[in-house]
C-alpha positions, -999 to +999 in steps of 0.1 A: +187-187-501+170-156-515+136-173-517+135-184-481+100-178-467+098-177-429+060-176-429+060-213-439+079-221-407+055-199-387+025-216-402+039-250-393+046-238-358+009-227-352-004-259-370+017-281-349+005-266-317-032-268-327-027-304-339-014-315-304-044-300-286-069-316-310-053-349-316-035-360-285-064-378-267-070-399-298-033-403-303-032-417-268-059-443-276-042-451-309-009-458-291-025-479-264-042-500-292-010-504-312+014-512-284-008-522-254-025-554-243-060-563-231-081-540-253-107-555-275-115-526-296-114-487-297-144-482-275-131-507-249-098-489-249-114-455-244-136-467-216-108-485-199-085-455-200-113-432-186-123-456-158-087-463-147-071-428-153-100-404-157-098-376-183-062-369-174-052-403-189-060-391-224-035-364-220-005-383-208+027-372-224+011-341-239+035-314-224+066-326-243+049-328-278+032-295-271+066-279-266+083-298-295+058-307-322+055-270-330+092-270-338+088-302-356+059-291-378+076-258-384+107-273-397+089-300-418+065-276-435+093-249-439+117-274-454+090-287-479+079-253-490+113-237-493+127-267-511+100-264-537+108-227-541+145-234-544+140-261-571+116-238-591+143-211-588+169-234-601+148-250-628+129-219-641+146-189-626+114-181-607+107-193-572+070-186-577+068-210-607+046-240-599+068-269-591+072-300-613+060-334-599+096-345-595+104-313-575+074-320-552+086-357-547+121-345-538+108-318-514+085-344-498+113-369-494+135-343-478+107-333-455+103-370-444+141-374-437+141-342-416+110-353-397+127-385-385+157-366-372+136-342-351+105-364-345+119-397-334+129-385-299+097-366-295+076-396-304+097-419-282+091-397-250+055-392-258+048-429-263+069-439-232+048-415-211+015-428-226+025-464-221+041-464-187+009-472-168-002-498-194-007-534-183+020-558-194+031-594-190+063-613-196+045-643-209+021-636-238+001-668-230-011-653-198-034-624-189-017-590-187-005-580-152-010-544-140+020-522-144+037-509-112+043-473-104+051-450-134+087-454-146+090-417-154+082-385-135+078-365-166+092-358-202+126-345-190+131-374-166+120-398-193+145-384-219+173-384-194+165-419-181+164-433-217+197-415-226+215-427-195+203-463-198+203-468-236+224-440-250+217-420-282+205-452-299+178-455-272+166-419-280+163-428-316+147-462-310+122-469-338+138-443-362+142-469-390+105-477-388+097-440-386+118-435-417+099-462-436+067-445-424+075-408-430+093-408-464+065-425-483+039-410-460+049-374-468+053-382-505+018-396-506+005-367-486+021-337-503+018-349-539-019-358-538-026-326-518-008-304-544-024-321-573-059-319-558-055-282-549-043-275-585-073-293-600-098-275-577-087-239-587-119-222-600-118-212-637-101-179-639-089-181-603-054-182-589-059-203-558-083-230-545-111-221-522-108-228-484-133-257-487-112-272-516-081-270-494-099-288-466-111-316-488-077-319-505-060-322-472-085-348-459-081-369-490-044-366-491-041-375-454-063-406-459-041-418-487-010-411-468-020-429-435-035-458-454+000-466-465+018-454-434-003-472-408+016-506-407+050-489-401+034-466-375+022-496-356+057-511-357+073-477-347+049-474-317+056-509-305+094-505-308+093-472-290+070-484-263+093-515-258+116-510-229+092-492-205+090-525-185+103-552-208+125-554-239+106-576-264+119-566-298+154-568-313+147-543-341+123-533-368+123-566-386+119-587-354+089-564-344+073-570-379+078-608-376+064-610-341+035-589-348+027-609-379+031-642-361+008-631-332-018-611-351-013-616-388-020-589-414-048-574-392-024-561-365-033-526-373-069-531-387-087-516-357-063-486-355-068-473-390-096-448-382-077-434-352-046-430-374-066-408-397-083-387-371-054-371-351-026-376-375-041-365-408-025-331-414-053-314-433-058-290-403-020-281-405-023-275-442-053-253-439-036-232-413-005-231-434-025-220-464-041-192-444-008-179-434+008-180-468-022-169-490 
């Protein structure tokens, strides 16, 4: 493809690395709240993790995403940007032509599909490592019991153990929920982001200001995660399932069990934490700096 731009992949790589350093502690709290037991609220979860596991507890499972999320972000942003250029080339004969809304939608959808293929195993290992010291109980009517010794010695051991015990299907546990999260999530991120950036271009200018990019990324991320939060809760619970017990038979069963036990408020206390570590405005700002 003549219009392939490698700087989009490089920008995604840098942005992915930075996002892990900045967001992983909050992501650990988010995962514990989504899939764990015994936490009353965000502050309670934060204090419990600190008391029981010290600062290191907030960084459990970080090494694997640190090594892999860079690749994941690189591919997602590279696929999105280069798909837009290809569609502009095919439609207008000029890859630099601003993409139509339908082109942005198609590029966002493709980015979401690619993200599941790469990201599902990464998320599974990260969540298993974050949750292996989490309290659990076989009977939801009783108080959680303290989990025994960690089930995994590290990310490689976790990946190998899941692959041996559960096969390829185990590695992609939660992929259906992730697909339902990422395809609409990326569409509702990239489309508002693109529109907001276009609207904020100063009169006579050719590109938005850095502050406009920041605000556009934050607003688009908030819109995206407001929609993606319910399926992210389901994905986290399915992927955490199996560390000590196997509770869910699939995506629909997880949705039904979560609703029966918690109603529609299953993710209500997690929404803010969803927005902070996962909102990709930082990635977009870095990407924009690289491609300006």
